[in-house]
N, CA and C atoms as an extended XYZ file, in Angstrom:
282
Properties=species:S:1:pos:R:3:atomname:S:1:resname:S:1:resid:I:1 pbc="F F F"
N       -51.310      152.007      -62.606 N   MET     1
C       -49.608      151.806      -61.950 CA  MET     1
C       -48.910      152.837      -62.133 C   MET     1
N       -48.981      153.802      -62.665 N   GLY     2
C       -48.463      154.751      -63.089 CA  GLY     2
C       -48.225      155.937      -61.817 C   GLY     2
N       -49.188      156.034      -60.914 N   ASN     3
C       -48.630      156.512      -59.848 CA  ASN     3
C       -48.232      155.751      -58.640 C   ASN     3
N       -48.221      154.623      -58.667 N   ALA     4
C       -47.233      153.934      -57.895 CA  ALA     4
C       -45.909      153.926      -58.150 C   ALA     4
N       -45.643      153.873      -59.331 N   ASP     5
C       -44.399      154.287      -59.912 CA  ASP     5
C       -44.054      155.576      -59.632 C   ASP     5
N       -44.426      156.301      -59.776 N   ASN     6
C       -43.976      157.868      -59.473 CA  ASN     6
C       -43.615      157.749      -57.794 C   ASN     6
N       -44.584      157.255      -57.275 N   LEU     7
C       -44.431      156.879      -55.658 CA  LEU     7
C       -43.227      156.501      -55.296 C   LEU     7
N       -42.742      155.197      -56.031 N   ALA     8
C       -41.555      154.334      -55.749 CA  ALA     8
C       -40.305      155.208      -55.849 C   ALA     8
N       -40.570      155.760      -57.170 N   GLY     9
C       -39.452      156.409      -57.842 CA  GLY     9
C       -38.949      157.705      -56.863 C   GLY     9
N       -39.683      158.626      -56.263 N   GLN    10
C       -39.722      159.369      -55.303 CA  GLN    10
C       -39.146      158.975      -54.028 C   GLN    10
N       -39.384      157.733      -53.543 N   ALA    11
C       -39.048      157.336      -52.035 CA  ALA    11
C       -37.796      156.710      -52.356 C   ALA    11
N       -37.285      156.586      -53.666 N   ILE    12
C       -35.826      155.682      -54.015 CA  ILE    12
C       -35.041      156.989      -53.939 C   ILE    12
N       -35.626      157.991      -54.491 N   ASN    13
C       -34.652      159.184      -54.761 CA  ASN    13
C       -34.612      159.930      -53.396 C   ASN    13
N       -35.339      159.595      -52.334 N   ALA    14
C       -35.193      160.404      -51.037 CA  ALA    14
C       -34.176      159.647      -50.335 C   ALA    14
N       -34.483      158.241      -50.787 N   LEU    15
C       -33.325      157.168      -49.882 CA  LEU    15
C       -31.842      157.583      -50.315 C   LEU    15
N       -31.814      157.809      -51.679 N   ILE    16
C       -30.379      158.191      -51.663 CA  ILE    16
C       -29.819      159.313      -51.903 C   ILE    16
N       -30.664      160.408      -51.512 N   THR    17
C       -30.358      161.888      -51.666 CA  THR    17
C       -29.977      162.036      -50.219 C   THR    17
N       -30.855      161.414      -48.881 N   PHE    18
C       -30.441      161.520      -47.872 CA  PHE    18
C       -29.325      160.592      -47.452 C   PHE    18
N       -29.434      159.331      -48.234 N   GLY    19
C       -28.324      158.435      -47.783 CA  GLY    19
C       -26.874      159.412      -47.889 C   GLY    19
N       -26.801      160.261      -48.706 N   LEU    20
C       -25.431      160.615      -49.096 CA  LEU    20
C       -24.884      161.560      -48.372 C   LEU    20
N       -25.734      162.006      -47.166 N   TYR    21
C       -25.109      163.018      -46.135 CA  TYR    21
C       -25.020      162.365      -44.655 C   TYR    21
N       -24.146      162.624      -43.715 N   PRO    22
C       -24.465      162.172      -42.474 CA  PRO    22
C       -25.418      162.794      -41.589 C   PRO    22
N       -25.860      161.562      -41.146 N   ALA    23
C       -27.501      162.112      -40.265 CA  ALA    23
C       -27.377      163.134      -39.301 C   ALA    23
N       -25.769      163.088      -38.821 N   GLU    24
C       -25.621      164.054      -37.851 CA  GLU    24
C       -25.736      165.566      -38.035 C   GLU    24
N       -25.902      165.782      -39.293 N   ILE    25
C       -25.797      167.442      -39.758 CA  ILE    25
C       -27.263      167.765      -39.719 C   ILE    25
N       -28.269      167.005      -39.865 N   PHE    26
C       -29.830      167.437      -39.784 CA  PHE    26
C       -30.414      167.600      -38.574 C   PHE    26
N       -31.249      168.316      -38.079 N   PRO    27
C       -31.702      168.691      -36.641 CA  PRO    27
C       -32.625      167.314      -36.178 C   PRO    27
N       -32.818      167.435      -34.944 N   GLY    28
C       -33.470      166.373      -34.491 CA  GLY    28
C       -34.606      165.623      -34.997 C   GLY    28
N       -35.448      166.328      -35.283 N   ALA    29
C       -36.712      165.557      -36.247 CA  ALA    29
C       -36.584      164.884      -37.303 C   ALA    29
N       -35.672      165.452      -38.316 N   VAL    30
C       -35.399      164.844      -39.488 CA  VAL    30
C       -34.218      163.615      -39.193 C   VAL    30
N       -33.588      163.673      -38.107 N   GLN    31
C       -32.822      162.518      -38.007 CA  GLN    31
C       -33.562      161.471      -37.531 C   GLN    31
N       -34.492      161.627      -36.636 N   TRP    32
C       -35.750      160.943      -36.497 CA  TRP    32
C       -36.237      160.112      -37.523 C   TRP    32
N       -36.396      161.149      -38.733 N   LEU    33
C       -37.224      160.490      -39.936 CA  LEU    33
C       -36.173      159.393      -40.488 C   LEU    33
N       -34.697      160.178      -40.740 N   LEU    34
C       -33.855      159.243      -41.400 CA  LEU    34
C       -33.429      157.787      -40.741 C   LEU    34
N       -33.904      157.763      -39.396 N   TYR    35
C       -33.663      156.684      -38.943 CA  TYR    35
C       -34.924      155.567      -38.665 C   TYR    35
N       -36.166      156.415      -39.174 N   THR    36
C       -37.096      155.482      -38.896 CA  THR    36
C       -38.056      155.120      -40.403 C   THR    36
N       -38.765      156.347      -40.635 N   LEU    37
C       -39.738      156.116      -41.751 CA  LEU    37
C       -38.851      156.091      -43.264 C   LEU    37
N       -37.939      156.959      -43.126 N   ILE    38
C       -36.780      156.845      -44.580 CA  ILE    38
C       -35.688      156.346      -43.939 C   ILE    38
N       -35.361      155.178      -44.389 N   PRO    39
C       -33.907      154.616      -43.171 CA  PRO    39
C       -32.848      154.986      -43.827 C   PRO    39
N       -32.817      156.226      -44.538 N   ALA    40
C       -31.517      156.157      -45.152 CA  ALA    40
C       -30.189      156.382      -44.337 C   ALA    40
N       -30.434      156.680      -43.001 N   ALA    41
C       -29.139      156.393      -42.460 CA  ALA    41
C       -28.765      155.202      -42.062 C   ALA    41
N       -29.516      154.154      -42.142 N   PHE    42
C       -29.159      152.762      -42.373 CA  PHE    42
C       -28.480      152.545      -43.488 C   PHE    42
N       -28.879      152.969      -44.497 N   VAL    43
C       -27.976      152.723      -45.903 CA  VAL    43
C       -27.050      153.407      -46.106 C   VAL    43
N       -26.648      154.623      -45.384 N   GLY    44
C       -25.524      155.428      -45.942 CA  GLY    44
C       -24.773      155.789      -44.397 C   GLY    44
N       -25.229      156.474      -43.912 N   SER    45
C       -24.626      157.140      -42.615 CA  SER    45
C       -23.731      156.014      -41.337 C   SER    45
N       -24.599      155.026      -41.043 N   VAL    46
C       -24.403      154.154      -40.163 CA  VAL    46
C       -23.434      153.417      -40.661 C   VAL    46
N       -23.216      152.771      -41.859 N   PRO    47
C       -22.322      151.818      -42.393 CA  PRO    47
C       -20.737      152.572      -42.478 C   PRO    47
N       -21.261      153.703      -43.031 N   ALA    48
C       -19.861      154.588      -43.260 CA  ALA    48
C       -19.098      155.008      -41.901 C   ALA    48
N       -19.958      155.086      -40.905 N   ARG    49
C       -19.321      155.225      -39.633 CA  ARG    49
C       -18.831      154.354      -38.799 C   ARG    49
N       -19.148      153.023      -39.551 N   LEU    50
C       -18.500      151.803      -38.397 CA  LEU    50
C       -17.275      151.594      -38.662 C   LEU    50
N       -16.455      151.794      -39.796 N   PRO    51
C       -15.100      151.591      -39.699 CA  PRO    51
C       -14.039      152.580      -39.133 C   PRO    51
N       -14.514      153.805      -39.105 N   SER    52
C       -14.019      154.977      -38.348 CA  SER    52
C       -14.245      154.877      -36.620 C   SER    52
N       -15.352      154.619      -36.422 N   ALA    53
C       -15.577      154.566      -34.921 CA  ALA    53
C       -16.407      153.192      -34.558 C   ALA    53
N       -15.310      152.168      -34.314 N   PHE    54
C       -16.418      151.015      -34.711 CA  PHE    54
C       -16.970      150.661      -33.027 C   PHE    54
N       -17.895      150.308      -33.197 N   SER    55
C       -18.563      149.845      -31.729 CA  SER    55
C       -19.414      148.661      -31.859 C   SER    55
N       -19.307      147.640      -30.872 N   TRP    56
C       -20.025      146.459      -30.885 CA  TRP    56
C       -21.586      146.799      -30.866 C   TRP    56
N       -22.007      147.784      -30.139 N   GLY    57
C       -23.120      148.110      -30.162 CA  GLY    57
C       -23.753      148.553      -31.278 C   GLY    57
N       -23.010      149.518      -32.098 N   ARG    58
C       -23.502      150.192      -33.614 CA  ARG    58
C       -23.632      148.925      -34.426 C   ARG    58
N       -22.499      148.019      -34.425 N   LEU    59
C       -22.971      146.928      -35.067 CA  LEU    59
C       -24.236      145.800      -35.009 C   LEU    59
N       -24.571      145.939      -33.915 N   ALA    60
C       -25.603      145.072      -33.723 CA  ALA    60
C       -26.535      145.503      -33.861 C   ALA    60
N       -26.665      147.086      -34.023 N   VAL    61
C       -28.110      147.932      -34.220 CA  VAL    61
C       -27.987      147.559      -35.670 C   VAL    61
N       -26.805      147.835      -36.420 N   LEU    62
C       -26.940      147.469      -37.823 CA  LEU    62
C       -27.211      146.077      -38.296 C   LEU    62
N       -26.974      145.328      -37.686 N   VAL    63
C       -27.522      144.086      -37.943 CA  VAL    63
C       -28.522      143.388      -37.886 C   VAL    63
N       -29.302      144.208      -36.604 N   ALA    64
C       -30.666      143.836      -36.149 CA  ALA    64
C       -31.468      144.705      -37.176 C   ALA    64
N       -31.090      145.782      -37.758 N   PHE    65
C       -31.982      146.456      -38.729 CA  PHE    65
C       -32.093      145.797      -40.245 C   PHE    65
N       -30.623      145.055      -40.123 N   ALA    66
C       -30.827      144.282      -41.546 CA  ALA    66
C       -31.589      143.340      -41.707 C   ALA    66
N       -31.492      142.632      -40.422 N   ALA    67
C       -32.338      141.351      -40.047 CA  ALA    67
C       -33.809      141.868      -40.338 C   ALA    67
N       -34.321      143.158      -39.523 N   GLY    68
C       -35.461      143.371      -39.588 CA  GLY    68
C       -35.982      143.437      -40.888 C   GLY    68
N       -35.391      144.135      -41.896 N   ILE    69
C       -35.777      144.503      -43.030 CA  ILE    69
C       -36.088      143.341      -43.877 C   ILE    69
N       -35.167      142.221      -43.517 N   VAL    70
C       -35.562      141.137      -44.491 CA  VAL    70
C       -36.728      140.295      -43.652 C   VAL    70
N       -37.047      140.219      -42.608 N   LEU    71
C       -38.305      139.844      -41.928 CA  LEU    71
C       -39.074      140.435      -42.886 C   LEU    71
N       -39.359      141.919      -42.677 N   ALA    72
C       -40.428      142.527      -43.083 CA  ALA    72
C       -40.477      142.551      -44.732 C   ALA    72
N       -39.508      142.213      -45.507 N   ALA    73
C       -39.652      141.927      -46.801 CA  ALA    73
C       -40.063      140.779      -47.203 C   ALA    73
N       -39.597      139.727      -46.443 N   SER    74
C       -40.328      138.383      -46.388 CA  SER    74
C       -41.698      138.022      -46.241 C   SER    74
N       -42.180      138.832      -45.085 N   TYR    75
C       -43.755      138.649      -44.674 CA  TYR    75
C       -44.552      139.672      -45.684 C   TYR    75
N       -44.047      140.659      -46.013 N   VAL    76
C       -44.664      141.113      -47.457 CA  VAL    76
C       -44.555      140.477      -48.664 C   VAL    76
N       -43.671      139.795      -48.941 N   PHE    77
C       -43.744      138.927      -49.939 CA  PHE    77
C       -44.788      137.833      -49.822 C   PHE    77
N       -44.740      137.245      -49.012 N   GLN    78
C       -45.560      135.888      -48.615 CA  GLN    78
C       -46.988      136.271      -48.393 C   GLN    78
N       -47.225      137.554      -48.047 N   TRP    79
C       -48.494      138.287      -47.648 CA  TRP    79
C       -49.425      138.470      -49.471 C   TRP    79
N       -48.267      138.927      -50.264 N   GLY    80
C       -48.431      139.248      -51.706 CA  GLY    80
C       -48.467      137.903      -52.442 C   GLY    80
N       -48.075      136.635      -51.915 N   LEU    81
C       -47.974      135.348      -52.797 CA  LEU    81
C       -49.574      135.113      -52.309 C   LEU    81
N       -49.972      134.961      -51.223 N   ARG    82
C       -51.156      134.578      -50.872 CA  ARG    82
C       -52.688      135.446      -51.298 C   ARG    82
N       -51.872      136.670      -51.905 N   ARG    83
C       -53.291      137.487      -52.510 CA  ARG    83
C       -52.808      137.263      -53.929 C   ARG    83
N       -52.096      136.789      -54.765 N   TYR    84
C       -51.784      136.800      -56.004 CA  TYR    84
C       -52.850      135.720      -56.453 C   TYR    84
N       -53.505      136.145      -57.623 N   GLU    85
C       -54.324      135.647      -58.336 CA  GLU    85
C       -53.560      135.506      -59.818 C   GLU    85
N       -53.224      134.503      -60.167 N   SER    86
C       -52.659      133.994      -61.554 CA  SER    86
C       -52.815      134.694      -62.605 C   SER    86
N       -52.114      135.275      -63.246 N   GLY    87
C       -52.410      136.222      -64.496 CA  GLY    87
C       -52.415      135.524      -66.084 C   GLY    87
N       -51.971      134.366      -65.856 N   ASN    88
C       -51.621      133.590      -66.507 CA  ASN    88
C       -52.672      132.584      -67.030 C   ASN    88
N       -53.493      132.351      -66.382 N   LEU    89
C       -54.703      131.235      -66.683 CA  LEU    89
C       -55.864      131.624      -67.757 C   LEU    89
N       -55.711      131.065      -68.583 N   VAL    90
C       -56.429      131.319      -69.759 CA  VAL    90
C       -57.470      130.211      -70.062 C   VAL    90
N       -58.575      131.343      -70.264 N   THR    91
C       -59.881      130.455      -70.451 CA  THR    91
C       -60.599      130.595      -71.716 C   THR    91
N       -61.275      129.519      -72.312 N   VAL    92
C       -61.416      130.026      -73.710 CA  VAL    92
C       -63.071      129.835      -73.498 C   VAL    92
N       -63.998      130.738      -73.925 N   ARG    93
C       -65.322      130.818      -73.936 CA  ARG    93
C       -66.031      130.419      -75.356 C   ARG    93
N       -66.715      129.452      -75.343 N   ARG    94
C       -67.443      129.027      -76.641 CA  ARG    94
C       -68.803      129.742      -76.611 C   ARG    94
């Protein structure tokens, strides 16, 4: 689990670091990355822009993204539950 912990930590740090800056300061390819693979723009940039430049379309995209993340997380959780084998089954051999 050590390698997975390091990878998860790096992913969280990338999300936080890129989420601190507006997505518009990055070139096109990096912006694409921030809106897709590392969804940092949806964590920091889009919600921060919403009050100052409100549009119903932007709000709809943000709500749809949040719903998509919830559905994806639910699917992954259910998939994990189906694959889970209880770690607390104790069998005694004699």
